[in-house]
Wavefront OBJ file of the C-alpha trace (Angstrom):
o trace
v -0.039 -0.106 -0.312
v 0.880 3.336 -0.739
v 1.594 5.141 2.611
v 3.518 8.688 1.199
v 4.379 10.348 -1.916
v 6.241 12.984 -2.527
v 6.963 14.786 -5.636
v 9.333 17.656 -6.556
v 9.622 19.557 -9.649
v 7.152 18.136 -11.686
v 5.669 19.878 -14.363
v 3.002 21.919 -12.622
v 4.255 20.503 -9.607
v 6.638 22.222 -7.248
v 6.154 20.731 -4.548
v 3.672 17.924 -3.343
v 3.516 15.899 -0.408
v 0.366 13.367 -0.132
v -0.180 10.826 2.664
v -2.947 7.923 1.536
v -4.491 6.183 3.987
v -6.244 2.881 2.756
v -9.702 2.321 1.171
v -10.508 3.925 -1.340
v -8.889 7.787 -2.454
v -10.540 10.336 -4.946
v -8.664 13.062 -6.887
v -10.763 15.721 -8.614
v -10.416 19.257 -10.001
v -10.767 20.965 -12.987
v -9.642 19.898 -16.005
v -5.680 20.752 -16.546
v -5.267 21.054 -12.984
v -2.520 18.776 -12.416
v -3.978 15.605 -11.874
v -2.645 13.608 -14.671
v 0.800 15.057 -13.740
v 0.498 12.857 -10.165
v -0.253 10.132 -12.066
v 2.859 10.162 -14.701
v 5.100 11.133 -11.586
v 3.620 7.799 -10.120
v 4.410 6.138 -13.493
v 7.893 7.689 -13.174
v 8.529 6.236 -9.537
v 7.862 2.616 -11.012
v 9.967 2.809 -13.267
v 7.791 3.671 -16.716
v 9.706 5.339 -19.479
v 9.984 9.031 -18.959
v 11.842 12.251 -20.486
v 13.424 15.350 -19.328
v 10.311 17.366 -20.189
v 8.951 16.047 -16.760
v 11.272 18.331 -15.012
v 9.787 21.445 -13.873
v 11.403 24.101 -16.162
v 14.028 26.095 -14.480
v 14.946 23.349 -12.157
v 18.042 21.227 -12.467
v 15.996 17.997 -11.626
v 12.614 16.188 -11.109
v 12.003 13.627 -8.202
v 9.439 11.701 -6.939
v 9.815 9.462 -3.678
v 7.230 7.077 -2.585
v 6.742 5.023 0.837
v 5.162 1.339 1.099
v 4.110 -0.731 3.415
v 3.859 -4.271 1.813
v 2.091 -7.783 2.810
v 3.690 -10.630 3.425
v 3.026 -12.347 0.088
v 4.379 -9.183 -1.490
v 7.545 -9.634 0.655
v 7.998 -13.126 -0.340
v 7.898 -11.737 -4.180
v 10.451 -8.786 -3.670
v 12.663 -11.532 -1.815
v 12.825 -13.157 -4.859
v 14.325 -10.558 -6.605
v 16.927 -9.924 -3.818
v 15.011 -6.727 -2.313
v 14.184 -6.583 1.660
v 11.361 -4.676 2.924
v 12.614 -3.643 6.751
v 9.424 -3.769 8.894
v 7.636 -4.402 5.803
v 8.618 -0.895 4.891
v 9.614 0.202 1.462
v 10.926 3.444 0.050
v 11.060 3.960 -3.761
v 12.787 7.032 -5.059
v 13.376 8.153 -8.552
v 15.265 11.475 -9.684
v 15.406 12.636 -13.861
v 18.411 15.777 -14.368
v 17.391 18.182 -16.703
v 19.376 16.909 -18.972
v 17.466 13.274 -19.183
v 19.324 11.169 -16.949
v 17.963 8.996 -14.395
v 18.805 7.965 -10.723
v 16.684 5.011 -9.043
v 16.704 4.192 -5.641
v 15.696 1.239 -3.568
v 15.624 1.835 0.182
v 18.334 4.340 -0.387
v 20.644 2.141 -2.739
v 20.771 2.564 -6.280
v 19.093 0.143 -8.688
v 18.531 -0.199 -12.567
v 15.536 0.975 -14.006
v 14.444 -2.483 -15.116
v 14.804 -3.633 -11.265
v 12.794 -0.758 -10.204
v 10.475 -1.245 -12.807
v 9.878 -4.815 -11.260
v 9.253 -4.081 -8.178
v 7.216 -1.250 -9.252
v 4.697 -3.783 -10.925
v 4.400 -5.875 -7.314
v 3.301 -2.770 -5.885
v 0.980 -0.947 -8.169
v -1.333 -0.981 -10.932
v -1.984 1.980 -12.879
v -5.132 2.096 -15.537
v -4.689 4.568 -18.070
v -6.383 5.237 -21.503
v -3.906 3.408 -23.432
v -5.132 0.489 -21.463
v -8.726 0.804 -22.795
v -6.879 0.849 -26.377
v -5.193 -2.433 -25.367
v -8.697 -4.266 -24.754
v -9.575 -3.156 -28.310
v -6.507 -4.454 -29.914
v -7.217 -8.570 -30.703
v -3.753 -9.021 -30.354
v -3.556 -8.108 -26.893
v -6.491 -10.502 -25.796
v -4.179 -13.474 -25.321
v -1.887 -11.472 -22.803
v -4.835 -10.797 -20.653
v -5.946 -14.513 -20.675
v -2.635 -15.614 -20.030
v -2.415 -12.819 -17.030
v -5.293 -13.967 -15.305
v -3.983 -17.792 -16.140
v -0.958 -17.368 -14.577
v 0.156 -19.130 -17.857
v 3.443 -20.578 -18.238
v 5.237 -19.996 -21.189
v 9.154 -20.788 -20.641
v 9.291 -23.790 -21.211
v 7.494 -23.587 -24.946
v 9.385 -20.373 -25.721
v 12.252 -22.735 -24.965
v 11.365 -25.412 -27.832
v 9.854 -22.253 -30.024
v 13.177 -20.684 -30.388
v 15.127 -24.215 -31.119
v 12.476 -24.963 -33.509
v 12.861 -21.522 -35.268
v 16.813 -22.009 -34.702
v 17.013 -25.259 -36.637
v 14.345 -23.945 -39.238
v 16.685 -21.378 -40.181
v 19.892 -23.074 -40.130
v 17.912 -25.846 -42.786
v 16.479 -23.392 -44.981
v 20.226 -21.748 -45.365
v 21.723 -24.943 -46.024
v 18.983 -25.666 -48.796
v 19.811 -21.963 -50.401
v 19.949 -22.152 -54.043
v 22.303 -24.856 -55.540
v 24.026 -22.148 -57.269
v 24.309 -19.757 -54.512
v 25.734 -22.826 -52.262
v 28.044 -23.507 -55.191
v 29.639 -20.367 -55.273
v 29.756 -20.105 -51.584
v 31.924 -22.973 -51.383
v 33.811 -21.506 -54.271
v 34.513 -18.372 -52.090
v 35.204 -20.479 -49.030
v 37.635 -22.757 -50.958
v 39.624 -19.854 -51.833
v 39.439 -18.046 -48.547
v 40.471 -21.259 -46.764
v 43.382 -21.792 -49.345
v 44.813 -18.071 -49.494
v 44.830 -18.550 -45.306
v 46.645 -21.951 -45.081
v 49.126 -20.530 -47.300
v 49.864 -17.808 -45.745
v 50.821 -19.851 -42.797
v 50.341 -17.140 -40.106
v 50.811 -17.273 -36.869
v 49.887 -15.250 -33.627
v 52.793 -12.572 -32.721
v 54.565 -13.414 -35.712
v 53.802 -9.453 -37.251
v 55.847 -8.443 -33.994
v 58.523 -10.656 -34.521
v 58.917 -9.293 -37.962
v 58.782 -5.978 -36.452
v 61.099 -6.067 -33.880
v 63.460 -8.074 -36.418
v 62.713 -4.736 -39.598
v 63.716 -2.180 -36.722
v 66.953 -4.271 -36.060
v 67.716 -3.971 -39.914
v 66.664 -0.796 -40.595
v 69.107 0.605 -37.942
v 71.953 -1.852 -38.716
v 74.651 1.064 -39.490
v 73.831 2.893 -36.538
v 73.614 -0.243 -33.851
v 77.074 -1.249 -35.422
v 78.655 2.100 -34.838
v 77.609 2.314 -31.095
v 78.100 -1.350 -30.493
v 81.708 -0.907 -32.392
v 82.551 1.717 -30.096
v 81.649 -0.061 -26.787
v 83.965 -2.864 -28.023
v 86.753 -1.129 -28.531
v 86.470 0.966 -25.506
v 85.812 -2.054 -23.293
v 88.333 -4.571 -25.052
v 90.638 -3.194 -27.521
v 94.713 -1.530 -26.695
v 94.273 0.693 -24.146
v 91.161 -0.661 -23.105
v 88.191 -0.697 -20.356
v 89.314 -4.160 -19.880
v 93.480 -3.763 -19.731
v 92.843 -0.457 -17.168
v 91.086 -2.650 -14.792
v 93.241 -5.782 -15.201
v 96.577 -4.120 -14.228
v 94.779 -2.248 -11.112
v 93.574 -5.690 -10.344
v 97.368 -7.064 -10.734
v 98.482 -4.051 -8.625
v 96.278 -4.887 -5.851
v 96.570 -8.605 -5.614
v 100.630 -8.093 -4.826
v 99.642 -6.851 -2.183
v 96.809 -9.229 -1.042
v 96.484 -10.406 2.408
v 98.231 -6.797 4.211
v 94.782 -4.620 5.026
v 91.518 -6.139 4.350
v 89.815 -3.414 3.404
v 92.215 -3.045 0.453
v 91.076 -7.169 -0.032
v 87.463 -6.328 -0.281
v 88.513 -3.209 -2.863
v 90.302 -5.738 -4.783
v 87.853 -8.619 -5.085
v 84.888 -6.215 -6.504
v 87.610 -4.837 -9.272
v 87.926 -8.464 -10.060
v 84.383 -8.734 -10.136
v 84.593 -5.493 -12.610
v 87.048 -7.052 -14.672
v 84.801 -10.315 -15.082
v 81.609 -8.391 -16.266
v 83.355 -6.436 -18.237
v 84.721 -9.777 -20.603
v 81.276 -11.053 -20.331
v 79.510 -7.908 -21.554
v 82.324 -7.731 -24.390
v 81.868 -11.317 -25.799
v 78.002 -10.383 -25.806
v 78.643 -7.222 -27.941
v 81.293 -9.438 -29.999
v 78.243 -11.931 -30.749
v 75.760 -8.990 -31.444
v 78.087 -7.212 -33.724
v 78.887 -10.434 -35.918
v 74.819 -11.255 -35.844
v 73.871 -7.527 -36.943
v 72.995 -8.424 -40.526
v 73.012 -5.943 -43.604
v 71.339 -7.810 -45.843
v 68.978 -6.113 -48.285
v 67.229 -9.449 -49.214
v 66.802 -10.182 -45.774
v 65.306 -6.736 -45.387
v 62.993 -7.332 -48.321
v 61.909 -10.753 -47.172
v 60.774 -9.349 -43.947
v 58.800 -6.497 -45.451
v 57.102 -8.674 -48.174
v 55.670 -11.099 -45.235
v 54.887 -7.929 -43.399
v 52.661 -6.842 -46.382
v 50.779 -10.472 -46.763
v 49.851 -10.633 -43.191
v 48.714 -6.841 -43.158
v 46.562 -7.806 -46.700
v 45.176 -11.288 -45.001
v 44.249 -8.761 -41.615
v 42.418 -6.434 -44.007
v 40.024 -8.883 -46.042
v 39.639 -11.597 -42.607
v 40.245 -9.225 -39.498
v 42.255 -6.686 -37.796
v 44.927 -8.828 -35.924
v 46.378 -11.997 -36.814
v 44.016 -13.797 -34.103
v 40.848 -12.678 -36.021
v 42.510 -14.191 -39.382
v 42.650 -17.402 -38.004
v 39.666 -17.105 -36.396
v 37.825 -16.507 -39.730
v 39.917 -19.374 -41.195
v 38.247 -21.772 -38.373
v 34.852 -20.774 -38.843
v 35.133 -20.543 -42.915
v 36.469 -24.345 -42.506
v 33.689 -25.781 -40.101
v 31.097 -23.593 -42.674
v 32.825 -25.274 -45.856
v 32.204 -28.934 -44.304
v 28.731 -27.830 -43.246
v 27.828 -26.652 -46.929
v 29.703 -29.536 -48.759
v 27.682 -31.884 -46.427
v 24.665 -30.089 -46.739
v 22.443 -32.949 -47.616
v 23.542 -35.273 -44.444
v 23.055 -32.330 -42.615
v 19.914 -30.978 -43.612
v 18.512 -34.403 -42.911
v 20.305 -34.572 -39.166
v 18.593 -31.233 -38.613
v 15.768 -32.746 -40.107
v 15.653 -35.680 -37.264
v 16.122 -33.037 -34.634
v 13.369 -30.522 -35.638
v 10.696 -33.817 -35.653
v 11.946 -34.390 -32.251
v 11.644 -30.500 -30.962
v 7.906 -30.251 -32.751
v 6.869 -33.463 -31.379
v 7.717 -31.524 -27.428
v 6.503 -28.471 -28.546
v 3.112 -30.246 -29.884
v 2.786 -31.473 -26.122
v 4.105 -28.379 -24.605
v 1.511 -26.283 -26.666
v -1.669 -28.795 -26.251
v -1.132 -28.268 -22.370
v -1.182 -24.906 -22.841
v -4.328 -25.002 -24.535
v -5.923 -26.598 -22.514
v -5.049 -24.530 -19.480
v -6.576 -21.840 -21.291
v -9.497 -23.132 -22.392
v -10.243 -24.037 -18.924
v -9.234 -20.382 -17.804
v -11.316 -18.699 -20.330
v -14.460 -20.405 -19.192
v -13.943 -19.090 -15.461
v -12.582 -15.667 -17.147
v -16.228 -15.598 -19.061
v -18.059 -16.262 -15.921
v -16.533 -13.774 -13.513
v -16.645 -10.926 -15.732
v -19.679 -11.191 -16.812
v -20.317 -11.112 -12.790
v -18.816 -8.182 -12.613
v -20.805 -6.369 -15.305
v -23.921 -7.354 -13.915
v -22.454 -5.246 -11.064
v -21.696 -2.639 -13.161
v -25.152 -2.039 -15.069
v -24.748 -4.094 -17.799
v -27.220 -7.342 -16.546
v -27.930 -8.635 -19.848
v -24.483 -8.739 -20.811
v -22.619 -11.500 -22.296
v -18.906 -12.108 -22.330
v -16.930 -14.662 -23.980
v -13.391 -15.434 -24.388
v -12.681 -17.203 -27.752
v -9.673 -18.906 -28.368
v -8.897 -19.451 -32.276
v -6.924 -22.844 -32.297
v -5.084 -23.035 -35.519
v -3.037 -25.900 -34.639
v 0.250 -23.639 -36.229
v 3.091 -23.118 -33.862
v 3.624 -19.402 -32.463
v 5.246 -17.314 -29.928
v 2.836 -16.957 -27.623
v 1.495 -21.015 -28.473
v -0.704 -22.356 -30.705
v -4.036 -20.364 -30.406
v -5.238 -16.842 -30.718
v -7.688 -15.450 -28.393
v -10.427 -12.514 -28.786
v -12.512 -11.011 -26.686
v -16.492 -11.267 -27.921
v -19.299 -9.421 -26.314
v -23.021 -9.024 -26.468
v -24.422 -5.790 -24.181
v -27.912 -6.743 -25.492
v -30.676 -9.286 -25.434
v -30.840 -11.413 -28.798
v -27.406 -9.994 -30.513
v -24.266 -12.084 -31.752
v -21.344 -11.923 -30.172
v -19.314 -9.392 -31.487
v -15.508 -8.591 -31.233
v -15.187 -6.043 -28.112
v -13.796 -3.495 -30.791
v -16.427 -3.716 -32.907
v -19.411 -2.611 -30.520
v -18.542 -1.419 -27.281
v -19.025 2.082 -26.625
v -16.595 4.646 -24.413
v -18.706 3.350 -21.134
v -18.995 0.044 -21.933
v -15.391 -0.296 -22.593
v -14.430 1.513 -19.505
v -16.520 -0.722 -17.436
v -15.334 -3.908 -19.243
v -11.753 -3.083 -18.744
v -12.444 -2.316 -14.331
v -14.209 -5.616 -14.666
v -11.186 -7.084 -15.889
v -8.855 -5.037 -13.858
v -10.779 -6.154 -10.420
v -10.253 -9.744 -11.730
v -6.545 -9.261 -12.599
v -5.352 -7.481 -9.658
v -4.952 -10.273 -7.058
v -0.879 -9.337 -7.140
v -0.625 -5.991 -6.333
v -1.973 -4.203 -3.098
v -2.301 -0.648 -4.763
v -4.628 -0.314 -7.978
v -4.812 3.313 -9.596
v -7.660 4.343 -12.234
v -7.374 7.138 -14.338
v -11.028 8.394 -15.299
v -11.980 4.787 -15.593
v -15.758 6.108 -15.390
v -14.819 8.499 -19.072
v -17.687 8.074 -21.051
v -20.210 7.255 -18.454
v -22.628 8.766 -16.415
v -25.451 8.634 -13.858
v -26.854 5.062 -12.825
v -23.746 3.501 -14.402
v -21.433 5.719 -13.214
v -23.338 4.650 -9.601
v -22.243 1.056 -10.295
v -18.733 1.757 -11.332
v -18.433 3.721 -8.034
v -19.946 0.934 -5.851
v -17.735 -1.333 -7.574
v -14.386 0.824 -6.955
v -15.591 1.239 -3.108
v -16.152 -2.590 -3.240
v -12.988 -3.393 -4.034
v -11.202 -1.033 -1.966
v -12.110 -3.239 1.089
v -9.335 -5.396 0.191
v -7.510 -3.374 -1.824
v -6.016 0.449 -1.775
v -8.060 2.509 -4.672
v -7.118 5.134 -5.641
v -9.151 7.493 -8.759
v -8.903 10.234 -10.643
v -12.168 11.161 -11.638
v -15.119 14.156 -13.049
v -17.954 11.945 -11.370
v -19.575 13.123 -7.970
v -20.637 9.630 -7.870
v -17.123 8.190 -7.490
v -16.544 11.638 -4.758
v -19.157 10.460 -2.730
v -18.366 7.183 -1.996
v -14.443 7.581 -1.223
v -12.767 7.126 2.129
v -10.222 9.979 1.200
v -11.177 13.057 -0.974
v -8.456 15.093 -2.320
v -8.985 18.542 -4.334
v -6.003 19.642 -6.868
v -6.153 23.009 -8.099
v -3.971 25.028 -10.345
v -2.619 28.757 -9.237
v -0.378 31.295 -10.019
v 1.894 32.618 -7.804
v 4.257 35.209 -9.054
v 5.223 34.432 -12.741
v 5.081 30.662 -12.337
v 2.162 28.334 -12.023
v 1.777 26.038 -9.892
v -0.338 22.604 -8.829
v -1.535 22.691 -5.463
v -3.443 19.226 -3.515
v -5.066 19.635 -0.260
v -7.335 16.887 1.542
v -11.097 17.995 1.718
v -12.967 18.079 5.440
v -16.621 17.143 5.062
v -18.099 20.801 4.739
v -15.531 21.132 1.666
v -16.283 18.091 -0.046
v -19.886 19.035 -0.121
v -19.043 21.727 -2.146
v -16.489 20.034 -4.348
v -19.141 17.954 -5.098
v -21.601 20.310 -5.664
v -18.861 21.989 -7.592
v -18.729 18.331 -10.244
v -22.735 19.086 -10.533
v -23.169 22.182 -11.649
v -20.002 23.786 -12.433
v -18.554 27.235 -10.890
v -21.630 28.717 -10.236
v -23.140 26.357 -7.443
v -26.467 26.254 -6.843
v -28.100 25.400 -3.418
v -29.720 22.905 -5.204
v -26.682 21.503 -6.287
v -25.163 21.663 -2.571
v -28.507 19.818 -1.604
v -27.670 17.228 -3.830
v -24.137 16.185 -2.777
v -25.418 16.207 0.734
v -27.855 13.306 -0.001
v -25.226 11.425 -1.792
v -22.618 12.050 0.971
v -25.494 10.646 3.270
v -25.470 14.219 5.062
l 1 2 3 4 5 6 7 8 9 10 11 12 13 14 15 16 17 18 19 20 21 22 23 24 25 26 27 28 29 30 31 32 33 34 35 36 37 38 39 40 41 42 43 44 45 46 47 48 49 50 51 52 53 54 55 56 57 58 59 60 61 62 63 64 65 66 67 68 69 70 71 72 73 74 75 76 77 78 79 80 81 82 83 84 85 86 87 88 89 90 91 92 93 94 95 96 97 98 99 100 101 102 103 104 105 106 107 108 109 110 111 112 113 114 115 116 117 118 119 120 121 122 123 124 125 126 127 128 129 130 131 132 133 134 135 136 137 138 139 140 141 142 143 144 145 146 147 148 149 150 151 152 153 154 155 156 157 158 159 160 161 162 163 164 165 166 167 168 169 170 171 172 173 174 175 176 177 178 179 180 181 182 183 184 185 186 187 188 189 190 191 192 193 194 195 196 197 198 199 200 201 202 203 204 205 206 207 208 209 210 211 212 213 214 215 216 217 218 219 220 221 222 223 224 225 226 227 228 229 230 231 232 233 234 235 236 237 238 239 240 241 242 243 244 245 246 247 248 249 250 251 252 253 254 255 256 257 258 259 260 261 262 263 264 265 266 267 268 269 270 271 272 273 274 275 276 277 278 279 280 281 282 283 284 285 286 287 288 289 290 291 292 293 294 295 296 297 298 299 300 301 302 303 304 305 306 307 308 309 310 311 312 313 314 315 316 317 318 319 320 321 322 323 324 325 326 327 328 329 330 331 332 333 334 335 336 337 338 339 340 341 342 343 344 345 346 347 348 349 350 351 352 353 354 355 356 357 358 359 360 361 362 363 364 365 366 367 368 369 370 371 372 373 374 375 376 377 378 379 380 381 382 383 384 385 386 387 388 389 390 391 392 393 394 395 396 397 398 399 400 401 402 403 404 405 406 407 408 409 410 411 412 413 414 415 416 417 418 419 420 421 422 423 424 425 426 427 428 429 430 431 432 433 434 435 436 437 438 439 440 441 442 443 444 445 446 447 448 449 450 451 452 453 454 455 456 457 458 459 460 461 462 463 464 465 466 467 468 469 470 471 472 473 474 475 476 477 478 479 480 481 482 483 484 485 486 487 488 489 490 491 492 493 494 495 496 497 498 499 500 501 502 503 504 505 506 507 508 509 510 511 512 513 514 515 516 517 518 519 520 521 522 523 524 525 526 527 528 529 530 531 532 533 534 535 536 537 538 539 540 541 542 543 544 545
């Protein structure tokens, strides 16, 4: 249940705090006062897609925060999503910045928007005008039925995707023969070209390193030669160090400090000797051979060309080779592969058919129960003679959502034929059918919000809708945006929304009405701005005062 709602800088709303009790709450006010903005704010809180246009002009960000008291049943659902609610309290928060960035938090901890959306779906169900449009679309009827029936499509969907993948592979392998021959020729050429190149990972780096040495051979030879000469030729460092070592050896054992120095100088002599041998080997290995350089450059050109054709690196070229070999083997042996795939397809379709029949039987049973419950609910909504049917079209073909489609049929008057809902439903009938469906499908959430569910109805029908919502609020928290006095008269909590000008800005305010204020607001809804004594008297009668 939604306990508190805080809205900051959302469209016309600068600052709004609402404490909401259980039962039935109605929001009324003049057209354009901002009632729909509150619904938009709640949608924003629940993780719905929104944009920066909701941010109040001149401010940096919009924020909506909601405190929920959740039932044990919903606690279990949330726990499955990794969300914990301490003392059955859950705090949701979402901010939208002026540049369109979104930040979501659950109990003060940042969360992804899709997580907020999943959690929100466990807490609140919002009915808006788009829901009526969905009811008019037969393609959505199977979703309504599955929602009611709690149909599990997971195994069917897995098998359906597996079947689709097999069919796609069969189609690919069964392509035009001429196209298949051309593909085989291309793959053979590509495999042969890469194999002939005989590339190995890391080769390019090795060649570039070798080329760098050759390109700088003269410079290297001069530098290494100079170093060798200084260290080892006549009057070299080696000779000087050797003489120093010999001099100190002649006084060995006289002074321990001198012996230590002599030892280090001897070490230096050996280091110079080892280094000189290494320099000589490096000098002998420097290759000025222009042919070697040309061979390296040709090899680098070949590797670069392979990379350009088959990937950006040696590893990608080799991966392309593996894939091409595999595809070539499949296409070359296509007939055998296709036969194997067809055997697999037959087995998958047998499993899919069995799963599809289980789903069909489940839906048939649920459809009959749904029909009975909706007709009963519509009777309570002043449609006593209506007949409703959730008809299944079992065409026997495999589709993404099963082996049948659903269409909602209705016959509002005795003696008429059943027709698709979209063909005959008036705005008022549609609202009542939707209310009937919502009241039946609302088991999994504690809060229901209706945005002008009473559109297109008046009089007795409006009274029936008010009674139905009031009855629904005995087990749920029901929040309604309404223009009907009948709904305002039966609610437990009545809020009035108005738009005022403060300085040079327009803002939306909300106020919880007391008994006297409720009388005047219901009278205004009945009579307009020029409230008469008759309207006031009528309002009091509706309120039972």
